[in-house]
C-alpha positions as CSV (number, residue, x, y, z in Angstrom):
1,M,26.5,-12.3,3.3
2,S,28.6,-15.0,2.1
3,K,25.9,-15.6,-0.4
4,N,24.8,-12.8,-3.2
5,V,21.6,-12.0,-2.2
6,R,18.7,-13.0,-4.7
7,V,15.4,-11.9,-3.8
8,R,12.1,-12.0,-5.7
9,F,8.7,-10.6,-6.4
10,A,6.1,-13.1,-7.4
11,P,2.6,-11.8,-8.0
12,S,-0.1,-13.3,-9.2
13,P,-1.6,-11.9,-13.2
14,T,-5.1,-12.2,-11.6
15,G,-5.8,-8.4,-11.7
16,P,-4.5,-4.9,-10.2
17,L,-1.4,-4.9,-7.7
18,H,-2.7,-4.1,-4.4
19,I,-0.8,-1.2,-2.4
20,G,0.2,-4.1,-0.1
21,G,1.6,-6.2,-3.0
22,V,4.0,-3.0,-3.9
23,R,5.4,-2.9,-0.4
24,T,6.4,-6.4,-0.6
25,A,8.2,-5.5,-3.7
26,L,9.4,-2.4,-2.1
27,F,11.0,-4.7,0.9
28,N,12.3,-6.8,-1.4
29,Y,13.7,-4.1,-3.5
30,L,15.4,-2.5,-0.2
31,F,16.7,-5.5,1.0
32,A,18.5,-6.5,-2.4
33,K,19.9,-3.2,-3.1
34,K,21.3,-2.5,0.5
35,H,23.3,-5.9,0.0
36,G,23.9,-5.2,-3.5
37,G,21.7,-8.1,-4.6
38,D,19.5,-9.3,-7.5
39,F,15.5,-8.0,-7.5
40,V,13.5,-10.7,-9.6
41,L,9.7,-10.4,-11.1
42,R,8.3,-13.9,-11.3
43,I,5.0,-14.2,-12.6
44,E,2.9,-17.0,-10.9
45,D,0.6,-17.8,-13.2
46,T,-0.5,-21.5,-12.3
47,D,-3.7,-21.1,-12.0
48,Q,-4.9,-20.1,-15.8
49,N,-8.6,-19.9,-14.6
50,R,-7.7,-16.3,-12.7
51,Y,-5.6,-15.1,-15.4
52,V,-6.5,-11.4,-16.1
53,E,-5.4,-9.6,-19.3
54,G,-3.3,-6.8,-19.1
55,A,-2.5,-7.9,-15.4
56,E,1.3,-8.7,-15.7
57,K,2.1,-5.4,-17.6
58,Y,0.1,-3.4,-14.8
59,I,2.4,-5.1,-12.7
60,V,5.2,-4.3,-14.5
61,D,4.3,-0.5,-14.7
62,A,3.3,-0.1,-11.2
63,L,6.8,-1.0,-10.6
64,N,8.4,1.0,-12.7
65,W,6.4,4.1,-11.6
66,C,7.6,3.2,-8.4
67,G,11.4,3.4,-9.4
68,I,12.0,-0.1,-8.0
69,P,12.1,-2.1,-11.3
70,F,13.3,-5.6,-11.4
71,D,16.8,-6.8,-12.5
72,E,15.5,-9.9,-13.8
73,G,12.0,-11.4,-15.1
74,P,10.3,-11.4,-18.0
75,G,11.9,-10.0,-21.2
76,K,14.6,-8.6,-19.3
77,N,18.1,-10.5,-18.4
78,E,16.3,-14.5,-18.7
79,K,19.7,-16.2,-17.3
80,F,17.6,-18.2,-15.1
81,G,14.2,-17.8,-17.1
82,P,11.6,-18.6,-18.3
83,Y,10.0,-16.2,-15.7
84,R,6.4,-17.1,-16.2
85,Q,5.3,-20.3,-14.3
86,S,3.2,-21.3,-16.9
87,E,6.1,-21.4,-19.3
88,R,8.2,-23.8,-16.6
89,K,5.5,-26.3,-16.2
90,D,7.5,-29.3,-17.8
91,L,9.7,-28.6,-14.7
92,Y,7.7,-29.1,-12.2
93,K,6.2,-32.9,-13.0
94,Q,9.9,-33.8,-12.6
95,Y,10.1,-32.5,-8.8
96,A,6.5,-34.3,-8.1
97,D,7.6,-37.4,-10.0
98,Q,11.0,-37.2,-7.6
99,L,9.1,-36.5,-4.6
100,I,7.0,-39.9,-5.6
101,A,10.0,-42.3,-6.3
102,E,11.1,-41.3,-2.9
103,G,8.2,-41.8,-1.2
104,K,7.7,-38.6,0.1
105,A,4.5,-37.9,-2.0
106,Y,1.3,-39.7,-3.1
107,Y,-0.8,-39.6,-5.8
108,A,-4.8,-39.3,-4.8
109,F,-7.6,-40.1,-6.4
110,D,-10.5,-38.9,-4.4
111,T,-13.2,-36.5,-6.2
112,P,-14.7,-33.5,-4.5
113,E,-17.9,-35.6,-3.8
114,Q,-15.8,-38.0,-1.8
115,L,-14.0,-35.5,0.0
116,D,-16.8,-33.8,0.8
117,A,-18.8,-36.2,2.3
118,H,-15.7,-37.0,4.4
119,R,-16.0,-33.6,5.7
120,K,-19.6,-34.1,6.6
121,D,-19.3,-37.4,8.6
122,H,-16.3,-35.9,10.4
123,E,-18.3,-32.7,11.3
124,A,-21.3,-35.1,12.6
125,N,-18.9,-36.3,14.8
126,G,-17.7,-33.0,16.2
127,K,-14.0,-33.7,14.4
128,T,-12.3,-31.5,11.6
129,F,-11.2,-33.3,8.4
130,I,-7.7,-33.2,8.0
131,Y,-6.1,-35.4,4.8
132,N,-3.2,-36.6,6.6
133,W,-0.9,-39.4,8.6
134,H,-4.5,-40.5,10.3
135,N,-6.5,-41.5,7.8
136,R,-4.6,-41.8,4.3
137,E,-3.8,-45.2,4.9
138,K,-6.7,-46.6,6.5
139,G,-8.6,-47.7,3.3
140,R,-11.3,-45.1,3.4
141,L,-9.5,-42.9,0.6
142,V,-8.2,-43.7,-2.4
143,N,-4.4,-42.9,-2.8
144,S,-1.0,-44.7,-4.0
145,L,-0.5,-45.4,-0.6
146,V,-3.2,-48.1,-0.3
147,L,-3.5,-49.1,-3.7
148,S,-0.9,-51.5,-5.3
149,E,1.5,-49.7,-8.3
150,E,-1.0,-51.9,-11.2
151,E,-4.4,-50.4,-10.0
152,T,-2.5,-46.5,-9.2
153,K,-1.3,-46.8,-13.3
154,A,-4.4,-48.2,-14.3
155,K,-6.2,-45.4,-13.2
156,I,-4.2,-42.6,-14.6
157,D,-3.5,-44.4,-18.1
158,A,-7.2,-44.5,-17.7
159,G,-7.5,-40.7,-17.6
160,E,-8.8,-40.2,-14.2
161,H,-8.6,-37.3,-12.5
162,F,-5.7,-36.8,-9.7
163,V,-3.8,-34.9,-7.5
164,V,0.0,-35.6,-6.1
165,R,-0.1,-35.0,-2.3
166,F,3.0,-34.2,0.2
167,K,3.3,-37.1,2.6
168,S,3.6,-34.9,5.8
169,P,6.0,-36.9,8.5
170,K,4.3,-38.0,11.0
171,D,5.2,-37.5,15.1
172,E,8.3,-34.5,14.4
173,T,8.7,-31.1,15.6
174,L,9.6,-28.7,13.0
175,H,12.2,-25.6,14.0
176,L,11.6,-22.6,11.7
177,K,13.2,-19.7,12.0
178,D,12.0,-16.3,10.4
179,I,13.5,-12.9,10.6
180,I,11.0,-11.2,11.2
181,R,9.0,-13.2,13.8
182,G,12.1,-15.1,15.1
183,D,11.7,-18.9,16.0
184,I,8.8,-21.0,15.6
185,S,8.0,-24.8,16.5
186,I,5.4,-26.7,14.6
187,D,4.0,-30.0,15.3
188,T,4.1,-31.9,12.1
189,N,0.6,-34.2,13.0
190,V,-1.5,-31.2,12.7
191,L,-0.3,-30.6,9.1
192,D,-2.4,-31.9,6.3
193,D,-0.7,-33.6,3.0
194,K,-1.3,-30.4,0.7
195,I,-1.7,-30.6,-2.8
196,L,1.4,-30.3,-5.3
197,F,0.4,-31.8,-8.5
198,K,-3.0,-32.0,-10.6
199,S,-3.5,-34.0,-13.3
200,D,-4.0,-31.1,-15.8
201,G,-0.2,-30.9,-15.6
202,M,0.0,-27.5,-13.5
203,P,1.6,-27.6,-10.1
204,T,0.0,-25.9,-6.9
205,Y,1.2,-22.7,-5.7
206,H,3.6,-24.8,-2.8
207,L,5.6,-26.9,-5.9
208,A,6.1,-24.3,-8.3
209,N,7.5,-21.6,-5.7
210,I,9.9,-24.1,-4.5
211,V,11.3,-25.6,-7.2
212,D,11.7,-21.9,-8.6
213,D,13.1,-20.6,-5.8
214,H,15.8,-23.1,-5.8
215,L,16.2,-23.1,-9.3
216,M,16.7,-19.4,-9.6
217,Q,19.0,-19.2,-6.2
218,I,16.9,-16.8,-4.3
219,T,18.5,-16.5,-1.0
220,H,15.7,-14.5,1.1
221,V,12.2,-15.1,0.8
222,I,10.5,-11.8,1.6
223,R,6.8,-12.0,1.1
224,G,3.5,-10.9,3.0
225,E,1.6,-12.5,6.5
226,E,-0.8,-14.1,5.0
227,W,1.9,-16.9,3.8
228,L,3.1,-17.6,7.3
229,P,1.1,-20.8,7.8
230,S,2.6,-22.2,4.7
231,L,6.0,-21.7,5.7
232,A,6.0,-25.1,7.3
233,L,4.9,-27.2,4.4
234,H,7.9,-25.1,2.4
235,Q,10.3,-26.5,4.7
236,L,9.3,-29.7,4.5
237,L,9.4,-29.2,0.8
238,Y,13.3,-28.2,0.8
239,N,14.1,-31.0,3.5
240,A,12.4,-33.5,1.1
241,F,14.7,-32.5,-1.9
242,G,18.2,-32.2,0.0
243,W,18.0,-28.4,-0.7
244,E,19.2,-25.3,2.1
245,A,16.3,-23.3,1.8
246,P,16.4,-19.4,1.7
247,Q,15.7,-17.2,4.9
248,F,12.1,-16.7,5.5
249,A,10.7,-13.0,6.3
250,H,6.9,-12.5,6.6
251,L,6.1,-9.0,6.8
252,P,3.0,-8.0,8.7
253,L,-0.5,-7.1,7.2
254,I,-1.4,-4.0,6.1
255,L,-4.9,-2.8,8.3
256,K,-8.3,-0.4,7.6
257,P,-7.4,2.6,8.7
258,E,-10.5,2.3,11.4
259,P,-11.7,-0.6,13.3
260,T,-14.2,-2.7,11.6
261,T,-15.7,-4.1,14.9
262,Y,-17.5,-2.0,17.3
263,V,-17.1,-2.4,20.9
264,N,-19.2,-0.6,23.4
265,K,-19.6,-1.1,27.0
266,N,-21.7,-4.0,26.7
267,S,-19.5,-5.8,24.6
268,A,-16.1,-5.4,26.0
269,E,-16.0,-7.7,28.8
270,K,-16.7,-10.2,25.2
271,F,-13.4,-8.8,23.5
272,I,-11.8,-8.8,26.5
273,D,-11.7,-12.4,27.1
274,I,-11.6,-13.5,23.5
275,Y,-8.2,-11.6,23.1
276,T,-7.2,-12.7,26.4
277,K,-7.4,-16.4,24.9
278,E,-6.2,-15.5,22.1
279,A,-3.0,-13.6,23.3
280,L,-2.3,-16.3,26.1
281,E,-1.7,-18.6,23.0
282,E,0.8,-16.1,21.3
283,F,3.0,-14.9,24.3
284,D,4.4,-15.8,27.0
285,Y,2.6,-13.2,29.2
286,S,0.5,-13.9,32.4
287,E,-3.6,-13.7,32.2
288,A,-3.6,-11.4,34.5
289,E,-1.2,-8.5,33.0
290,I,-2.6,-9.3,29.8
291,K,-6.0,-8.8,30.5
292,K,-5.1,-5.6,32.3
293,L,-4.2,-3.9,29.7
294,I,-6.9,-5.1,27.1
295,R,-9.4,-3.7,29.7
296,L,-7.5,-0.7,29.6
297,I,-7.2,0.0,25.9
298,F,-11.2,-1.0,26.0
299,E,-12.3,1.5,28.8
300,N,-12.6,3.7,25.9
301,P,-14.4,2.1,23.4
302,K,-15.7,4.5,21.2
303,N,-12.0,5.7,20.6
304,I,-10.7,2.5,20.4
305,S,-8.0,3.9,17.4
306,Q,-6.3,6.6,19.8
307,S,-6.1,3.9,22.8
308,I,-4.4,1.4,20.4
309,R,-1.9,4.5,19.3
310,I,-1.3,5.9,23.2
311,N,2.7,6.3,23.8
312,E,3.2,3.3,21.4
313,K,6.8,4.2,20.1
314,K,7.4,4.4,24.3
315,D,5.4,0.9,25.0
316,S,6.8,-1.9,26.6
317,K,6.8,-5.4,24.7
318,I,4.1,-6.7,26.4
319,K,1.8,-3.7,25.2
320,K,3.0,-3.7,21.9
321,D,2.9,-6.9,21.5
322,I,-1.0,-6.7,22.8
323,K,-1.8,-3.6,20.6
324,G,-0.6,-5.6,17.4
325,L,-2.8,-8.4,18.3
326,L,-6.0,-6.1,19.2
327,K,-4.8,-4.4,15.6
328,K,-5.3,-7.3,13.5
329,G,-8.4,-8.6,15.5
330,L,-10.3,-5.2,15.4
331,Y,-9.1,-3.5,12.2
332,G,-9.1,-6.4,9.4
333,K,-6.8,-6.3,6.0
334,L,-7.1,-3.3,4.1
335,S,-8.8,-4.0,0.7
336,K,-10.3,-2.3,-2.1
337,R,-13.5,-2.0,-0.3
338,D,-12.3,0.2,1.8
339,G,-10.3,2.7,-0.5
340,D,-14.0,2.9,-2.0
341,K,-15.7,4.1,1.5
342,I,-13.3,6.0,2.7
343,G,-12.1,7.7,-0.6
344,F,-8.7,6.5,-1.7
345,P,-6.6,4.4,-3.8
346,V,-5.7,1.1,-3.0
347,F,-3.9,0.4,-6.1
348,P,-0.9,2.3,-7.8
349,L,-2.5,2.8,-11.0
350,A,-5.9,3.0,-11.9
351,W,-6.8,-0.2,-13.3
352,T,-9.9,-1.1,-15.8
353,E,-11.5,-4.3,-15.4
354,P,-11.7,-6.0,-18.4
355,K,-15.1,-7.6,-18.1
356,T,-16.7,-4.5,-16.7
357,N,-14.9,-1.6,-17.5
358,E,-15.0,-0.6,-14.1
359,V,-12.4,1.8,-12.9
360,S,-10.4,1.3,-9.6
361,R,-8.0,5.0,-9.0
362,G,-4.7,4.8,-8.6
363,Y,-2.4,6.9,-6.6
364,K,-0.6,7.9,-9.9
365,E,-3.7,9.1,-11.5
366,D,-5.2,11.2,-8.1
367,G,-1.7,13.2,-8.1
368,Y,0.4,11.3,-5.8
369,F,4.3,11.6,-6.4
370,S,5.8,8.2,-6.5
371,E,8.4,9.3,-4.2
372,A,5.5,10.2,-1.5
373,V,4.0,6.4,-2.5
374,V,7.3,4.7,-2.0
375,N,8.0,6.8,1.4
376,F,4.7,6.0,3.2
377,L,5.0,2.1,2.1
378,A,8.2,2.0,3.8
379,F,6.6,3.1,7.0
380,L,3.7,0.4,7.0
381,G,5.6,-2.0,9.2
382,W,8.9,-0.8,9.4
383,N,10.6,1.6,11.9
384,P,14.2,3.1,11.5
385,G,14.5,3.8,14.9
386,T,14.5,7.4,14.9
387,E,12.3,10.5,14.6
388,Q,13.0,10.7,10.7
389,E,10.2,10.4,8.2
390,I,11.2,11.6,5.4
391,F,13.5,9.2,3.2
392,S,14.7,9.4,-0.3
393,L,14.5,5.9,-2.1
394,E,18.5,6.2,-2.1
395,Q,18.0,7.0,1.8
396,L,16.0,3.9,2.8
397,V,18.1,1.7,0.8
398,N,20.5,2.2,3.3
399,D,19.0,2.8,6.4
400,F,16.4,-0.5,5.5
401,D,16.5,-3.5,8.2
402,L,14.4,-6.3,8.0
403,E,15.1,-6.9,12.0
404,R,13.6,-3.4,12.3
405,V,10.1,-4.8,10.3
406,N,7.8,-5.2,12.8
407,K,5.4,-7.9,13.5
408,A,2.1,-6.3,14.0
409,G,-0.3,-5.4,11.4
410,A,0.4,-1.9,10.1
411,R,-2.5,0.3,10.3
412,F,-3.2,2.3,7.0
413,D,-3.7,6.5,7.6
414,P,-5.1,8.0,4.4
415,D,-4.2,11.4,6.0
416,K,-0.8,10.9,6.4
417,T,-0.3,9.8,3.0
418,K,-1.4,12.8,1.8
419,W,1.3,14.2,4.1
420,F,4.1,12.7,2.5
421,N,2.6,13.9,-0.6
422,H,2.3,17.5,0.6
423,H,5.9,17.1,1.6
424,Y,7.5,15.9,-2.0
425,M,4.9,18.6,-3.4
426,Q,7.0,21.3,-2.3
427,Q,10.1,19.2,-3.6
428,Q,9.3,19.7,-6.9
429,L,10.8,22.1,-10.1
430,D,7.8,24.7,-10.2
431,L,8.4,24.6,-14.2
432,A,7.5,20.2,-13.7
433,L,4.5,21.0,-11.8
434,A,3.6,23.6,-14.4
435,E,3.4,21.0,-17.2
436,Q,1.6,18.8,-14.9
437,F,-1.2,21.7,-14.5
438,K,-1.2,22.8,-17.8
439,S,-1.8,19.5,-19.2
440,T,-5.0,19.0,-17.2
441,Q,-6.5,22.7,-17.0
442,P,-8.0,23.7,-20.3
443,E,-8.1,27.5,-19.7
444,L,-4.3,27.0,-19.2
445,Q,-3.5,26.2,-23.0
446,D,-2.3,29.4,-24.2
447,I,-0.5,31.0,-20.7
448,D,2.7,31.3,-21.1
449,I,4.3,28.1,-19.3
450,N,7.0,30.2,-17.4
451,Y,4.2,32.1,-15.9
452,I,2.7,29.5,-14.5
453,A,5.7,28.4,-12.9
454,L,5.5,31.5,-11.1
455,V,2.0,31.7,-9.9
456,I,2.6,27.7,-9.0
457,G,5.6,29.1,-6.8
458,L,3.0,31.0,-5.0
459,I,0.7,28.7,-4.1
460,K,2.3,25.1,-4.0
461,E,3.2,25.6,-0.3
462,R,-0.9,25.2,0.4
463,A,-1.4,22.7,-2.5
464,T,-1.0,18.6,-1.8
465,F,-1.7,17.5,-5.0
466,V,-1.5,19.1,-8.7
467,N,-5.2,19.3,-9.0
468,D,-5.4,21.8,-6.1
469,F,-3.5,24.3,-7.7
470,W,-6.6,25.7,-10.1
471,G,-8.8,26.5,-7.0
472,L,-5.7,28.0,-5.1
473,S,-4.6,30.2,-8.4
474,H,-7.3,30.6,-11.2
475,F,-7.5,34.4,-10.0
476,F,-4.0,34.4,-11.6
477,F,-5.6,33.5,-14.6
478,V,-9.0,34.8,-15.0
479,S,-10.4,38.1,-13.4
480,P,-13.4,37.2,-10.4
481,E,-17.2,37.0,-12.0
482,S,-18.7,37.5,-8.6
483,Y,-17.6,38.2,-4.9
484,D,-17.9,35.7,-2.1
485,E,-21.1,36.9,-0.1
486,K,-19.7,36.6,3.0
487,A,-16.1,37.9,2.3
488,S,-17.3,41.2,0.8
489,K,-20.4,41.8,4.1
490,K,-16.9,42.0,6.3
491,A,-14.5,43.7,3.4
492,I,-16.8,46.8,1.9
493,K,-17.8,49.3,4.7
494,E,-18.3,52.9,4.1
495,G,-15.9,54.5,2.5
496,T,-14.6,51.6,0.5
497,I,-15.2,53.0,-2.7
498,E,-13.1,56.3,-2.0
499,L,-10.3,54.3,-0.6
500,M,-10.4,51.9,-3.9
501,Q,-10.8,54.5,-6.4
502,K,-7.1,56.1,-4.4
503,V,-5.9,52.8,-4.8
504,I,-6.4,52.9,-8.7
505,D,-4.6,56.4,-8.8
506,I,-1.6,54.9,-6.8
507,V,-1.4,51.6,-9.0
508,S,-1.7,54.2,-12.7
509,V,1.1,56.0,-11.4
510,T,3.2,53.3,-10.5
511,R,6.2,53.0,-12.7
512,E,8.2,50.2,-11.4
513,F,5.4,47.6,-11.0
514,T,7.5,45.4,-9.2
515,V,6.3,44.0,-5.9
516,Q,8.4,45.9,-3.3
517,N,7.5,49.1,-5.2
518,L,4.0,48.3,-5.4
519,Q,4.2,47.5,-1.3
520,S,6.1,50.4,-0.3
521,K,3.9,52.8,-2.0
522,L,0.8,51.6,-0.6
523,K,1.6,50.8,3.1
524,G,3.2,54.3,2.8
525,W,0.0,56.3,2.0
526,I,-1.9,53.7,4.2
527,T,0.3,54.7,7.0
528,E,0.6,58.5,6.4
529,N,-3.2,58.7,6.7
530,N,-3.7,56.8,9.6
531,I,-6.1,54.6,7.8
532,G,-6.7,50.9,9.4
533,F,-4.8,48.2,6.8
534,G,-8.1,46.0,6.7
535,K,-9.7,48.8,5.7
536,V,-7.7,49.1,2.3
537,M,-6.4,45.4,2.1
538,M,-9.5,43.4,2.4
539,P,-11.1,45.4,-0.7
540,L,-8.3,45.2,-2.3
541,R,-7.7,41.6,-2.3
542,L,-11.7,40.8,-2.8
543,A,-11.2,42.8,-5.5
544,L,-7.9,40.6,-7.2
545,V,-9.3,37.2,-6.0
546,G,-12.9,37.2,-5.8
547,E,-12.6,36.2,-1.6
548,L,-10.6,36.9,1.3
549,Q,-8.2,34.0,0.8
550,G,-4.9,33.9,-1.7
551,P,-0.8,34.6,-1.7
552,D,0.8,38.1,-0.7
553,V,-1.9,40.5,-2.6
554,F,1.1,42.6,-4.0
555,E,2.7,39.5,-5.7
556,I,-1.0,39.1,-7.3
557,M,-1.2,42.1,-8.1
558,F,2.9,42.2,-10.0
559,L,1.6,39.3,-11.6
560,I,-1.4,40.0,-13.2
561,G,0.1,43.6,-14.0
562,K,-0.7,47.0,-14.2
563,N,-3.9,47.2,-16.4
564,E,-5.9,43.8,-15.4
565,T,-5.0,45.4,-12.0
566,V,-6.6,48.4,-12.1
567,K,-9.6,46.8,-14.6
568,R,-10.4,44.9,-11.4
569,I,-10.5,47.3,-8.7
570,D,-12.6,49.4,-10.9
571,A,-15.1,46.2,-11.1
572,L,-15.4,46.1,-7.6
573,V,-16.2,49.8,-7.4
574,N,-18.6,49.8,-10.1
575,S,-20.5,46.4,-8.3
576,I,-20.8,48.6,-5.0
577,K,-22.3,51.5,-6.8
């Protein structure tokens, strides 16, 4: 690229950072690092009424935990600072004034009550009220386009509330380009005159965003799909200032795991008609082929989730486009309520709401590894074009390409996030996991950390989270206090007492108490005496664990030691008598 790549992540400090925001930050980070560029954090706090104490620190902590720290931002390498919009408000007024002076924006003094009356009047006539070219100069609206300079100045001097509105052009076709979505054409006649600046001295998002991106030399704006409707205004603002616009890329929504709209046989035709109409407006396909495909998907309405996913990697473009449209419509955007309902976090770190003290779960506190979170977030909308699913951050930087980001919404799959975490669990050092495990389990405080690490090496393959460890390994640290009833019925038979007493004899005289030696002696005895392995191994496992589960019996015996092994077998024998 001819310019040094500069991207920005610009969240508002209005609460905890949703994983959708983390995904946006990640894609910005990957793009910047792939091209040797800079990843900038800017805090967009122009709406002071929604500001939440602690939210900015949370954002920074979340990015650092994910391993995607910013290169520039509040308190760090501030060569284009300040990086909080509330500290830049004096900048924005001069740009609003410039647009007014050049006739590209104007003062509007309409009160909320007046605007509400206009909306109701339009609704009564079956119309939608839009503040733009068709009514801004007709005298019913109160703005500097119909007032004289003196009248305008008098209103401002008198302290009347006003806003500065952008003067959207009339009868123009705006040609836009999005890296992900391709070419977009907008008729400027349908655009309203957005508010850019308010009389309280604060800009709206639109003006502040454009000014900051220009002054901070942002080359690429990578943001969520929800900002796509603002793209036309932003491009018009760049044009109005005579600035070169950055390249834009709007990421797909992260969708709920399951459909929010239930489709049955009675309602299927209604939805087929609705989505056929939407597809015709969005895609250049025939009505017949669209309707045929949607009907095919709705043939099994109770399993729409599976129908939409069928052969997705092998589907034609029309199938992918239609499925993307249906996903977006039927599933809806992922929210905190979905996480609460199904039982998974939607925030990277736990968050305590300052006003209510309500605690929201975080991926970190729920036991997810940051590498797993980054890996599964990368696949929410991006596809490497191969079957590979496990990517380190370094690999993601190397392989990431905005042109391989999908337009269609990405369905969030809680089970897949666990799959990723299980994989990264296996990559962790046993000693590091032992430290985490010990810090969370009171029963382990006096246990040697190296012993705990040995135990983890045996059981972590069956674990997804560190908090799974105790359930999988408690018998390595404490003797069974009872025996599972179902397991006891299966393991304890006639002759079990005598067999277990013989096992005690063999274990007691075994000098080299190793896994291999124990295995050799016990299995040799079983084979020589033509005893069924289950008759010995099941009650032996029951004695050691308390149920019929756990890793290799001989590994358990070796780790708990000879005396403890004998003690546990003896306890089982006494419980049978």
